C-alpha positions in Angstrom: 88.3 114.9 94.5 92.0 114.6 95.2 93.4 112.1 97.7 96.9 112.4 99.2 98.0 108.9 99.8 101.0 107.6 101.7 102.7 104.9 99.7 104.4 103.4 102.8 108.1 102.9 103.4 108.9 100.8 100.4 107.4 97.3 100.3 104.4 97.3 98.0 102.2 95.5 100.6 102.9 98.1 103.3 100.5 100.6 101.8 97.3 100.8 103.8 94.2 99.0 102.6 92.5 102.3 102.2 95.4 103.6 100.2 95.3 100.6 97.9 91.5 101.0 97.3 91.9 104.6 96.5 94.6 103.8 94.0 92.3 101.1 92.4 89.5 103.7 92.0 91.7 106.6 90.7 91.4 108.0 87.2 94.7 109.9 87.6 97.7 109.0 89.8 100.5 111.5 90.3 103.3 109.6 92.0 106.7 110.6 93.4 108.7 108.5 90.9 112.1 109.1 92.4 111.0 107.5 95.7 107.8 105.4 95.3 108.1 101.7 94.6 106.9 101.2 91.0 105.3 98.0 92.0 102.6 100.0 93.7 101.4 101.3 90.3 100.1 97.8 89.6 97.2 98.7 91.8 96.0 101.2 89.2 93.0 100.2 87.2 93.2 99.8 83.4 93.0 103.2 81.8 94.3 105.2 84.8 96.6 108.0 83.7 100.0 107.9 85.5 102.2 111.0 85.9 105.7 111.0 87.5 106.0 114.1 89.6 109.8 113.9 89.6 109.7 115.6 86.3 107.0 118.2 87.2 106.8 121.5 88.9 104.3 122.4 91.6 102.3 124.4 89.1 102.2 121.4 86.6 101.1 119.1 89.3 98.2 121.4 90.3 97.3 121.8 86.6 96.9 118.0 86.3 94.7 117.9 89.4 92.6 120.8 88.1 92.1 119.1 84.7 91.0 115.9 86.4 88.6 117.7 88.7 87.1 119.6 85.7 86.4 116.2 84.1 84.8 114.8 87.2 87.7 112.4 87.8 89.4 111.2 91.0 93.0 111.9 91.5 95.5 110.2 93.8 98.6 112.1 94.7 100.9 109.3 95.8 103.7 110.3 98.2 106.4 108.1 99.7 106.0 107.1 103.4 103.5 109.2 105.1 102.5 112.5 103.3 102.7 114.5 106.6 106.5 113.9 107.0 108.6 115.7 104.4 105.9 115.3 101.8 105.6 119.0 100.7 101.8 118.5 100.8 100.7 121.7 102.5 101.7 123.8 99.5 99.6 121.6 97.2 96.7 121.8 99.6 96.8 125.5 99.7 96.6 125.7 95.9 93.7 123.3 95.9 92.0 125.5 98.5 92.5 128.5 96.2 90.9 126.6 93.4 88.0 125.3 95.5 89.0 121.6 94.9 88.2 119.2 97.8 90.9 116.8 99.1 91.5 114.2 101.8 94.6 112.6 103.2 95.3 108.9 103.7 98.2 108.1 106.0 101.1 105.8 105.3 103.9 103.9 107.0 106.9 106.3 107.3 110.4 105.1 106.8 111.3 105.4 110.5 108.6 102.8 111.3 109.6 100.6 108.4 113.2 100.7 109.7 112.1 99.9 113.2 110.2 96.9 112.0 113.3 95.7 110.0 115.4 95.9 113.1 112.6 94.7 115.5 113.2 98.0 117.4 111.2 99.8 119.9 112.0 103.5 120.1 110.2 104.1 123.5 111.8 101.8 126.1 110.9 102.7 129.7 113.8 104.4 131.6 115.8 104.6 128.3 113.7 106.9 126.0 110.1 107.9 125.9 110.4 110.2 122.9 111.2 109.9 119.2 112.6 112.9 117.5 112.1 112.9 113.7 114.4 115.4 112.0 116.9 116.1 109.2 120.0 117.9 108.4 119.7 121.3 106.7 120.1 121.2 103.0 118.3 123.0 100.1 115.3 123.1 102.5 116.6 124.9 105.6 116.0 123.7 109.1 115.2 126.3 111.7 118.1 127.1 114.0 116.1 126.3 117.0 115.9 122.7 115.7 119.6 122.2 115.1 121.0 118.7 115.4 122.9 119.8 118.5 119.9 121.1 120.3 117.8 118.0 119.6 120.7 115.7 120.5 120.8 117.3 123.9 117.6 115.5 124.9 119.3 112.1 124.5 116.0 110.7 123.1 115.6 108.3 120.2 116.2 110.0 116.9 115.3 109.2 113.3 117.2 111.4 110.9 115.9 111.6 107.4 117.5 113.0 104.2 121.0 113.2 105.6 122.8 110.2 104.2 125.1 112.4 102.2 126.3 114.4 105.2 127.1 111.7 107.7 130.5 113.0 108.7 129.1 116.3 109.7 126.0 114.6 111.2 128.2 112.5 113.5 130.2 115.4 114.6 127.1 117.5 115.4 125.4 114.6 117.3 128.5 114.3 119.5 128.7 118.1 119.9 125.1 118.0 121.1 125.8 115.4 123.8 125.7 111.9 122.4 128.8 109.9 123.1 130.8 108.4 120.2 129.8 104.9 121.4 126.1 105.7 121.4 124.3 103.0 119.4 123.1 103.9 115.9 121.8 102.2 112.8 122.0 103.0 109.1 119.1 101.6 107.1 119.2 101.9 103.3 115.8 101.7 101.6 113.9 100.3 104.6 111.5 97.5 103.7 112.4 97.5 100.0 113.7 94.2 98.5 117.2 95.8 98.3 117.1 97.0 101.9 120.5 97.0 103.8 120.7 97.7 107.5 123.9 98.1 109.5 124.4 98.5 113.3 127.1 101.0 114.2 127.7 103.8 116.6 127.4 107.6 116.3 131.2 107.7 115.9 131.3 105.2 113.0 128.3 106.4 111.0 130.4 107.9 108.2 132.8 104.9 108.0 129.8 102.5 107.9 128.2 104.3 105.0 131.5 104.7 103.1 132.3 101.0 103.5 129.0 99.9 102.1 128.6 102.7 99.4 125.6 104.3 100.9 125.2 107.9 99.9 121.4 108.4 99.7 118.0 106.9 100.5 119.0 105.9 104.0 117.7 106.6 107.4 119.9 107.2 110.5 118.6 105.9 113.8 120.4 107.1 117.0 120.0 106.5 120.7 120.3 103.9 123.5 117.0 102.3 122.4 118.8 100.9 119.4 120.8 98.7 121.8 117.5 97.6 123.5 119.2 96.9 126.9 118.9 98.0 130.5 115.3 99.1 130.2 112.4 98.7 132.6 109.5 96.5 131.7 106.3 98.3 130.9 104.1 98.9 134.0 101.1 98.1 132.0 101.8 94.4 132.0 103.6 94.3 135.4 102.2 91.6 137.7 102.0 94.1 140.6 100.1 96.7 138.6 96.3 96.8 138.5 94.3 97.9 135.5 90.6 98.1 134.7 90.9 94.6 133.2 93.3 92.8 135.6 94.0 92.8 139.4 97.6 93.0 140.7 99.2 89.8 141.7 101.2 89.4 144.9 105.0 89.4 144.7 105.1 91.1 141.3 108.5 92.5 140.6 110.0 94.8 138.1 112.8 93.5 136.0 115.6 95.3 134.2 116.3 93.8 130.8 119.9 93.4 129.6 120.3 92.2 126.1 123.4 90.2 125.2 124.0 91.9 121.8 126.0 94.6 123.5 128.7 94.6 126.2 127.2 94.6 129.6 126.9 98.1 130.9 128.9 99.7 128.1 126.2 100.8 125.6 128.6 99.8 122.8 128.7 97.0 120.3 131.1 94.1 120.4 133.9 94.3 117.8 132.4 91.5 115.7 129.0 93.2 115.7 130.0 96.8 115.1 129.8 98.7 111.9 130.1 95.8 109.5 127.1 93.9 110.8 124.4 93.5 108.2 120.9 92.7 109.3 
């Protein structure tokens, strides 16, 4: 049996309980060594064989799984974050289907959720954004033209942009071309939830300068949208005093409130000068 396990966003204790138990039971662990926190390998039992997939081809990875299956062993394929997001798992699963090898997936905490936790951020604020777009810039793996940064930016939703830290000058220009203003709140989060995490608040217009100032060229997530500012949003109707649910009756004189957070200039959607690109969280 092969288990595709999400390692989580970085911190060793952010793997799921199920994922940890699968690692403890595995006879073989094939892990993404360029991205997975090596502390996670401490969950492996004595005698477990460890293979770093950073040095392997797809065919070599499948061969290791096939060998383990022939010996009646359990394999964990350990991917960073959640395997379903930029995990290149489907191609592995198709090969296992061809070989008649059974497999299951165990979800993990993706980097966009680790970054949100680090910033105490909610992507889906009422009347600000009710959608989160997860995307990336086109690189060696191409992005379909219909999913261009410009077309996605036109929605003005919250965005989490992966695998693009080395292209921030172009990214900023394309976000602006798509409809975001230069002063739209943004954040740059390097190695979210790792011990060496760095997080900086900035704007779409200062993404490149922020990264250059702090020497960030890879392994960073870009967050964009008014939700980063967490201001001028409506409170959830679910907990509103004048809203009845199956568990609670509405109270008289319940009123909606618009929340304005003092981290940003009132009504401007931009950061104060002393809290702009150089702010470290």
